[in-house]
Every structure is written in structure tokens, then in C-alpha cells.
N, C-alpha and C positions, 0 to 999 in steps of 0.2 A: 712667699716661704719655700725654702730650698725643699727638694725631696728627701723622705727620711733615707732613702736607698744611697744618699751620698754622706760622705764624710770629710772632714778637712785634711788635708795635706798641704805640706810647706812646699812652695814652688822650688825648682832648682835651677841652675843654667845648664844649657847643653855644654857638651864637652870642647865641641868646635863649629866653627861656622859652617854653614851648607848653603849651596846655592839654591834660593828659593826658601829661606829659613823662616819668613814671616816675623823676623825679629821687630820690625817697626809696627806691625798690626796684631803682636801677641797678646798685649793687654785686651784690646777689644776683642780679639775671638774668643780667649780664654775666659772673657766675662761672659759672653754669651753660651758659651759651652758650661759654665758652672751655675748659670742661672736656668738651663732647661733639665727638667727633671728626666733622670734614665736611670737604668738599672744596669746595663753595660756600657762600656765606652772601647773603642776600637778605630784605629789608623791604618788605612791601605798603603799609604805613602808617609812613613813617620821620618824619613832623612834622620837627622840628628836630633830629633825629639823638640824642635823648636817650641812647638805648641804642646805636646804631650807633657814635656818635664815643667811648663810654666804655670798649668792648671793649679788652682787652689782647693778643687774639690775632686772626688774620686768615688767612682761605685765599688761594689765588690769585686767587680770583674773587669779587666783591662787587657786588651791585646794590642800589640803592636806590630806592623808587617812593613817589609821593603823588599822589592825584589833584588836590590843590592846584596850581594853576598858580604862586602865589607860592611855593610851597615848592621846587617843580622847577625853577622860574626861580632862584631864589636859589641854590641847590647848582651848578646849571650856570653860573652868572656867577662864583661864587667860585672853582670848579674851572678855568674857562676864561679869564676876564677879570679876574683878581684885582688888578692893578696899577690897571686903569681904574676898579674898582670903589671900591678905597680911595681913589683921587682924589675920587669923587664923595661919598664919606662924611666926609673929611678935615675939612671946615670946618664941618659941622652940630652944631647946640647942641639940649640939652635945651628944649624950648619947648613950652607946651599950644597956641598959636596954629599951629605949623608941623606938631604933631601933628593937628590937626584938618585943616588944609589937606590934607595927605597923606592922611588917611583917605577925604577927600570925594573925592579923585581917582580914575576910574574906572581900575583895574590894566591891563585889556585893552587901553588906548589907550595906555600906555608902552611905550618901548623895553624891553628884557629888561635893561640896566643901571639904567634908571630904577624899571623894577618892583622891582628886587633890593633898590634902595636904600629906597625906599619900604616894603618889606615890614620890612626888617631894623628901620628907624628906629620903625616903630610898633609893631612886635613887641617890643622891647626897652622902650619906654614903656607899652604897654598892661598894664593891672592884671591881676593874676594869670594872664599869659600868654593870655589870652582870645584866640579867633579869630574868633568872630561877637559882635558887640556891644562891641567895644573901647572901652573909657574910659582916658582920661589916668592914667596912675599915679604917684603921689609920695608920698614917706614923709619927713616933716620931720626925722626922726632919721637921714638916709643920704643921701650925695651921689646925682646923677643916675644912671640906670641906662643912660642912653647918655652915653658918655664914649671918644671917640674913641681917646685915650691908651691904654686898657685895650683897647679893641674890635680895635685894629689886630694886634697879637701873637697873638690869638685868631683873627682871620680868617686870619692867616699860616698857623696850626696847622690850622685846616681845609682850606686849600687844599693843603697838603703831605699830609693824611690822603687826600682826595679823589683822588689820583693813581691812575689805573687804575679806578677805580670807574665802572660805568654807572649813568648815572640815567634813571629811566623816569617817566612820567606817563601811568598808565594805571589803569583801575577795577581794583579789588584780584581780581576772578576772572580777567580776563584776564591779569593780572601773575602770578598762582598758576599758571594753564595753562601760561603761557608758559616760565616757568621749573622747573616741577615734575621733578624725576629724582632717581635713587637719587644719594646724596651729597650733596645739597642740605640745608641748614639754613635753615627760613624762622622770623625772628621775627616774630610777628603781635601788633600792637597794635591793634585796632579801637577805634573810639568805645566809651565804657562803654554798659551796657545803662540805657535809659533817658535818655541823652543824646546821641541819634542826630543832632539838628540842631544841635549845637553846633559843628559845623564849616560849616554851610550846610544848605540847605533840601533839596538833592537829593544830597548826597554819601554817605550810608548811611541804610539805612533798617532797620525791626526786622525786616522779614523778610529782610534780608541775614545774620542770625546764623544761621538755618538753612542758607541757600545757603552760607556760609563752613564751617560744620560739617560739611556734606555733601561739600563740596570737599577739604577736609583730610583726611577719611576715605577719600577715593577716591584720594588721591594718593600717590606714591612716594616723597617728601622727608619727612625729619623736619620737627618743628616745636614751637616753644615760643611759646604765647600767652598773655598777660597780660590779665585784666578784672577789673571789678569783681563780687564776689560778690553774686549774684542767683539765686534761685530758678529762675527762667526759663535762666538761663546754666547751672546746672547739668545741668538736664533738657537743653539742646540740646547740651552737650558730655560727656554723662553716659557717652559711650562711650568718652572717653579718660582718660587718668590725669590727675588733678585734685588740685593740693596748695594748701592755704590757706596764706596768708602772712599775717601782720600787719604794717602799715605807718601812717605818719601821713599825715593829709589836710590841707591847709591851703590858703586863698587868699591870694595877696599876702604880707604881712610880719606879718599880725594874728595875735599868739599866741592870742588869745581864738576866732579862727575855726579852728583846729586842733583834731584830735582822730585817735584810734586807729581803723583801719577794717581790715576783712580783705579781701585781693583773691585772686584765683584765679590759679594758674600751671597752665595745662594743656598736656598735651603728647601723643605719640604714641609715647613710648619713657620707659624709666625714667630719670629725671632723676638726675645725680650730685649 
């Protein structure tokens, strides 16, 4: 029986791909989250919301966080300024020249609306959902990934889903400290071990895995963490319950780049 503090909500799709977005594991992770009783839910590394948006149950309090100014601004703009944001996106077309022009703009010199529009455009068109070192992604067998006709209803769904959600832009340790409490469930999705710089040079460091494990061990909240399977991760998180899961990893649309891999689901309570 699900907790009485949870209510049903319609899952929606993220607006763009994002490196490490857990698309192939989302159904299994969301099932674990939905079946875990909790009064509040929070994510310190939300990315494009690949898990947050796909859940089918929600508690009364939800908080999402990402240290990326692009991510936090995007969600705030979709939540608070949706009609103006749609107007900014409506007449854009998929273009390599526009992709490269926007990529060259310093995001911190743009308005929030401009920054959110730039981020969504380049993220929709970036090969493999990359965050650092983006390249223009195109598949001659498929339509352009930036199509306002399909994007507008998707953004409308995200706007509705974000009603009542708190959006933060904090370092993960400050976020965990601020929201740690009994009844809270954290879903924790840090960068993969060995890929710490994929989101920027100063976003996450190798030593942060030790800090993260220690902070989760000392906390009062429940947590579910997903990470790549590596001996160093098994050592750092060995004090918790670890469940290996097999999934498929791929970059872009090339089937030749796909392969089966093992990832780890780590928790401080028995998973359903």
C-alpha cells in the first residue's frame, strides 16, 4: 500500500536530453521511488528532470536543485514565465549556424528568458545530450530534434508539473544539509565516477564522492542513489545497500555505440 502522503500525478517527458539522464533506467528507478513512503521529495542533481518528471506519485513537498545556472534558470522560467518563454521559442528553426551562434554567447550576460531559450535550443540539438563540449547533432534518417510544434505541448506539461515545486541552485552538500529531515526522500544522481568534469571543471570533484557518502550516512532522510558500477564506488558506498542493475548505454542514435552495462542503485533502506 502506498503512503497516504502521496498522490497520483501524470508522468511527463523531459524537454531535452541530458548527459547521464537515466532514460533507460527511469522506469525502474521511478517504481522504487513511487513505492517508497515519504512526506517530501528532493533531488540535488536534477539535470533535465529525467527522473523527477517521470514519477507517477508525488508528496505535498517537492524540491529540485542543480548547481548549473542554465538548469535552474530553465526550470524557473518554465514555471513562472511560460507564455513569454513560448513566444521566444516559437519562430526558431533547427540550424547549425544558430546553434553555434547561441553556443558562443556567454549565458551569464543574458536575461533569464534569453538564457533559458538558449539552453533549451542547444540542449535539444546537442549530440548525445552533452553538457560540456556540445556539438551539433543531426541524423539524416530522422526529423530535427528542435521542432516547436512538438516542443510546445511538452513545455506546457512541464509547466503544469512544476506547480508548487521549489527550485534551488545550491552546491549539493548545502542542499542536502538544508532539506535533510525524517520523512524526506532524496533521489541522488551525481556525475559518474570517472566523468566528474563532464558538467564543467569545478562542478564536482573526485573527493566529493567521499563527502557525499559521509553526508548521506549522517543524514536523517532516506535516499536512493544511482551511479556507474566501479570498484571505487562500491568501496565508498559499501556501508549502504547496493543493488546492481543491468541497462543499455548509448550515445546519440548510433546502435553501434550501444552496449549493456551494470549500474548501481544505492540506498539506506531496503528497496521495494
